[in-house]
C-alpha atoms as a printed R data frame, in Angstrom:
    type eleno elety resid chain resno       x      y       z
1   ATOM     1    CA   MET     A     1 -28.393 18.563 -48.658
2   ATOM     2    CA   GLU     A     2 -24.889 19.458 -49.736
3   ATOM     3    CA   TYR     A     3 -22.329 21.944 -48.461
4   ATOM     4    CA   ARG     A     4 -18.974 23.314 -49.415
5   ATOM     5    CA   CYS     A     5 -16.034 22.620 -46.945
6   ATOM     6    CA   SER     A     6 -14.306 26.043 -46.189
7   ATOM     7    CA   LYS     A     7 -10.934 24.228 -46.058
8   ATOM     8    CA   CYS     A     8 -10.703 21.789 -48.900
9   ATOM     9    CA   LYS     A     9 -13.414 23.674 -50.910
10  ATOM    10    CA   GLU     A    10 -15.069 20.407 -52.010
11  ATOM    11    CA   ILE     A    11 -18.860 20.015 -51.890
12  ATOM    12    CA   LYS     A    12 -19.945 17.306 -49.874
13  ATOM    13    CA   LEU     A    13 -23.235 15.753 -48.325
14  ATOM    14    CA   GLU     A    14 -24.344 17.064 -44.911
15  ATOM    15    CA   SER     A    15 -23.405 13.736 -43.272
16  ATOM    16    CA   GLU     A    16 -19.635 14.360 -44.127
17  ATOM    17    CA   PHE     A    17 -19.805 17.354 -41.614
18  ATOM    18    CA   TYR     A    18 -19.872 17.640 -37.984
19  ATOM    19    CA   LYS     A    19 -22.902 19.062 -36.263
20  ATOM    20    CA   ASN     A    20 -22.299 22.492 -34.663
21  ATOM    21    CA   LYS     A    21 -25.339 24.159 -33.125
22  ATOM    22    CA   THR     A    22 -23.669 27.506 -33.050
23  ATOM    23    CA   MET     A    23 -23.487 27.596 -36.791
24  ATOM    24    CA   PRO     A    24 -26.534 29.200 -38.676
25  ATOM    25    CA   ASN     A    25 -26.785 25.948 -40.742
26  ATOM    26    CA   GLY     A    26 -26.190 23.706 -37.809
27  ATOM    27    CA   ILE     A    27 -22.907 22.033 -39.216
28  ATOM    28    CA   HIS     A    28 -19.378 22.647 -38.777
29  ATOM    29    CA   TYR     A    29 -17.865 24.665 -41.680
30  ATOM    30    CA   TRP     A    30 -14.990 21.989 -42.359
31  ATOM    31    CA   CYS     A    31 -15.866 18.566 -43.524
32  ATOM    32    CA   LYS     A    32 -14.870 15.656 -41.033
33  ATOM    33    CA   VAL     A    33 -11.803 14.772 -43.094
34  ATOM    34    CA   CYS     A    34 -10.313 18.268 -42.835
35  ATOM    35    CA   HIS     A    35 -11.399 18.556 -39.210
36  ATOM    36    CA   LEU     A    36  -9.869 15.370 -38.157
37  ATOM    37    CA   LYS     A    37  -6.592 16.164 -40.166
38  ATOM    38    CA   TRP     A    38  -6.427 19.518 -38.333
39  ATOM    39    CA   GLN     A    39  -7.294 17.922 -34.973
40  ATOM    40    CA   LYS     A    40  -4.267 15.244 -35.549
41  ATOM    41    CA   ASP     A    41  -1.708 17.833 -36.572
42  ATOM    42    CA   LYS     A    42  -2.661 20.249 -33.637
43  ATOM    43    CA   TYR     A    43  -2.927 17.745 -31.008
44  ATOM    44    CA   ASP     A    44  -0.230 15.286 -31.772
45  ATOM    45    CA   THR     A    45   1.084 13.946 -28.529
46  ATOM    46    CA   ASN     A    46   4.945 14.573 -29.977
47  ATOM    47    CA   SER     A    47   3.985 18.010 -31.397
48  ATOM    48    CA   LEU     A    48   5.558 21.204 -30.044
49  ATOM    49    CA   PHE     A    49   2.090 22.758 -29.460
50  ATOM    50    CA   ARG     A    50   1.117 20.139 -26.889
51  ATOM    51    CA   GLN     A    51   4.655 20.418 -25.104
52  ATOM    52    CA   ASN     A    52   4.407 24.016 -24.961
53  ATOM    53    CA   LYS     A    53   0.766 24.068 -23.640
54  ATOM    54    CA   ARG     A    54   1.665 21.601 -20.896
55  ATOM    55    CA   LYS     A    55   4.573 23.810 -20.033
56  ATOM    56    CA   HIS     A    56   2.311 27.239 -19.992
57  ATOM    57    CA   TRP     A    57  -0.367 25.417 -17.845
58  ATOM    58    CA   ARG     A    58   1.983 24.150 -15.297
59  ATOM    59    CA   GLU     A    59   3.591 27.749 -15.021
60  ATOM    60    CA   TRP     A    60   0.347 29.377 -14.724
61  ATOM    61    CA   ASN     A    61  -1.057 26.605 -12.200
62  ATOM    62    CA   LEU     A    62   2.114 27.162  -9.818
63  ATOM    63    CA   LYS     A    63   1.848 31.077  -9.885
64  ATOM    64    CA   LYS     A    64  -1.820 31.304  -9.696
65  ATOM    65    CA   ASN     A    65  -2.288 28.766  -6.802
66  ATOM    66    CA   TYR     A    66   0.817 28.962  -4.746
67  ATOM    67    CA   GLY     A    67   2.836 32.150  -6.104
68  ATOM    68    CA   LEU     A    68   5.717 29.804  -7.297
69  ATOM    69    CA   THR     A    69   7.744 29.998 -10.433
70  ATOM    70    CA   PRO     A    70   9.077 26.567 -11.785
71  ATOM    71    CA   GLN     A    71  12.417 27.589 -10.636
72  ATOM    72    CA   SER     A    72  11.220 28.109  -7.020
73  ATOM    73    CA   TYR     A    73   9.323 24.686  -7.080
74  ATOM    74    CA   ASP     A    74  12.757 23.017  -8.370
75  ATOM    75    CA   LEU     A    75  14.612 24.813  -5.504
76  ATOM    76    CA   ILE     A    76  12.279 23.239  -3.071
77  ATOM    77    CA   LEU     A    77  12.463 19.863  -4.773
78  ATOM    78    CA   ARG     A    78  16.276 20.099  -4.555
79  ATOM    79    CA   LYS     A    79  16.218 21.026  -0.777
80  ATOM    80    CA   GLN     A    80  14.219 17.913  -0.272
81  ATOM    81    CA   ARG     A    81  16.733 15.971  -2.162
82  ATOM    82    CA   GLY     A    82  14.081 14.933  -4.884
83  ATOM    83    CA   LEU     A    83  12.042 13.147  -2.024
84  ATOM    84    CA   CYS     A    84   8.414 13.289  -0.914
85  ATOM    85    CA   ALA     A    85   8.577 15.491   2.555
86  ATOM    86    CA   ILE     A    86   6.533 12.688   4.317
87  ATOM    87    CA   CYS     A    87   7.287  9.105   3.012
88  ATOM    88    CA   GLN     A    88  10.709 10.072   1.458
89  ATOM    89    CA   THR     A    89   9.882  8.231  -1.664
90  ATOM    90    CA   PRO     A    90  12.055  9.772  -4.512
91  ATOM    91    CA   ALA     A    91   9.989 11.931  -6.962
92  ATOM    92    CA   VAL     A    92  11.225  9.920  -9.996
93  ATOM    93    CA   GLU     A    93   9.127  6.814  -8.868
94  ATOM    94    CA   PHE     A    94   5.943  8.730  -9.565
95  ATOM    95    CA   ASN     A    95   4.168  9.285 -12.651
96  ATOM    96    CA   GLN     A    96   3.529 12.729 -11.741
97  ATOM    97    CA   ARG     A    97   5.088 15.761 -10.142
98  ATOM    98    CA   LEU     A    98   4.818 16.181  -6.346
99  ATOM    99    CA   CYS     A    99   2.214 18.002  -5.022
100 ATOM   100    CA   VAL     A   100   2.754 21.547  -3.452
101 ATOM   101    CA   ASP     A   101   1.714 21.196   0.216
102 ATOM   102    CA   HIS     A   102   0.410 24.394   1.780
103 ATOM   103    CA   ASN     A   103  -1.724 25.854   4.691
104 ATOM   104    CA   HIS     A   104  -5.158 26.506   3.350
105 ATOM   105    CA   LYS     A   105  -5.697 29.458   5.841
106 ATOM   106    CA   THR     A   106  -2.352 31.345   5.333
107 ATOM   107    CA   GLY     A   107  -1.185 29.966   1.899
108 ATOM   108    CA   GLN     A   108   2.254 29.137   3.433
109 ATOM   109    CA   ILE     A   109   3.921 26.418   1.422
110 ATOM   110    CA   ARG     A   110   5.317 23.781   3.660
111 ATOM   111    CA   GLY     A   111   6.754 21.389   1.033
112 ATOM   112    CA   LEU     A   112   6.229 18.784  -1.854
113 ATOM   113    CA   LEU     A   113   4.388 15.797  -1.311
114 ATOM   114    CA   CYS     A   114   3.482 12.741  -3.262
115 ATOM   115    CA   ASP     A   115  -0.257 12.503  -3.994
116 ATOM   116    CA   ASN     A   116  -0.918  9.710  -1.555
117 ATOM   117    CA   CYS     A   117   0.521 11.690   1.355
118 ATOM   118    CA   ASN     A   118  -1.102 14.862   0.241
119 ATOM   119    CA   LYS     A   119  -4.362 13.253   0.289
120 ATOM   120    CA   ASN     A   120  -3.736 11.744   3.801
121 ATOM   121    CA   LEU     A   121  -2.527 15.055   5.123
122 ATOM   122    CA   GLY     A   122  -5.675 16.554   3.875
123 ATOM   123    CA   VAL     A   123  -7.823 14.008   5.823
124 ATOM   124    CA   ILE     A   124  -5.566 14.617   9.050
125 ATOM   125    CA   GLU     A   125  -6.060 18.458   8.771
126 ATOM   126    CA   ASN     A   126  -9.756 18.035   8.617
127 ATOM   127    CA   HIS     A   127 -10.362 18.198  12.258
128 ATOM   128    CA   GLU     A   128 -13.879 16.972  12.375
129 ATOM   129    CA   PHE     A   129 -13.395 14.164  10.200
130 ATOM   130    CA   ARG     A   130 -10.372 13.265  12.228
131 ATOM   131    CA   LEU     A   131 -12.378 13.156  15.391
132 ATOM   132    CA   LYS     A   132 -15.160 11.200  13.937
133 ATOM   133    CA   ALA     A   133 -12.570  8.648  12.190
134 ATOM   134    CA   GLU     A   134 -10.983  8.279  15.749
135 ATOM   135    CA   ASP     A   135 -14.384  7.640  17.401
136 ATOM   136    CA   TYR     A   136 -15.054  5.006  14.639
137 ATOM   137    CA   LEU     A   137 -11.674  3.077  15.053
138 ATOM   138    CA   SER     A   138 -11.866  3.350  18.871
139 ATOM   139    CA   ILE     A   139 -14.947  0.956  18.524
140 ATOM   140    CA   TYR     A   140 -12.868 -1.790  16.836
141 ATOM   141    CA   TRP     A   141  -9.668 -1.211  18.589
C-alpha cells in the first residue's frame, strides 16, 4: 500500500514509514527519511535545544526535590570549596555534578556529595541494614 508523507509530500510504500498504533492507518504520518532528519535536527548533541532542555531539567529537579535554585546549589558548592563534603575529592574529577545530600525525614539539606559517598551514606542511614551488616561482618572479624 502507498501513503503520502505529510512532510515531504512524496508518495511512498508503507515499508518506508514507521509503525504508529495511535494513528488510524497504523503508520506514522512522516516517512522514515523525514522523521530521521527531523530527529537529527532536534536532538543533535550540540544543539541549543538539547542544552536548554538539560538546563531546564536540572533547574526543575533542584527546585522540586530540594527547594534549591541553581544559584543556591552553586553557593553550597563554593562553601565546600568545590569538594565532596565527605571524601573531599574535587567535584571537577567527577563526570557528573555532586549529589544533594538531605535528611529524608526533615528535608534539611546537609551538603553536596559525590555519587559514591551519597550511596554509602544511604546504606549507613538505613538502621536495619546497618545492624544486619554489622552482625554479618562480626562473624568474619
